[in-house]
C-alpha positions, 0 to 999 in steps of 0.5 A, a space after each residue: 500500499 502507497 504511503 500517502 504524504 502530504 505537501 509541505 506548507 511551502 507549496 503554493 495550491 493549483 492555481 486553476 482551482 485557485 481561480 475557479 474557487 475565487 470566481 465562485 465566491 465573487 460570483 456568490 456575492 454578486 447574487 446575494 447582493 443582487 437577487 433578494 430571494 437569494 438572502 432567504 432560506 430554502 426548504 430543500 437547500 437551507 441557508 442559501 447565503 451558507 451555500 453562496 457564500 459561506 461554502 465556496 470561502 470555506 474551500 478557498 481558505 481551505 486550498 490555501 490550507 487554513 493559513 491566517 493573514 499575517 498581523 504585525 509583530 506585537 511589541 513585547 511588554 518589556 519595550 512598552 514600559 516607559 521606566 522601570 522606576 517605582 511609582 512618584 510619591 504624591 506631594 502634600 498639598 499646601 494649605 494655608 494655616 486654619 483651613 482643614 478638610 471637614 467631613 460631609 
């Protein structure tokens, strides 16, 4: 029995299938936006936007091996700190003599 090996992650997806799925997604978007009946639920198929948009999008995502868009690297917490000293102490408020705070 032959051993099945998956392609490495660097292997690009099939361009013909990628182009076909991209066109199918764009056609599904156009149909859902243009035809109000495509936004409803069918008795036989269920939710039509799921079949017109969600399933082609998931297929396209699976073709690209479920890769997520690359986000910028977050700065490490140590680089975000401004200083390493302790918090500054509060200075007492200078009041004229004879003026005290009263409880409400």
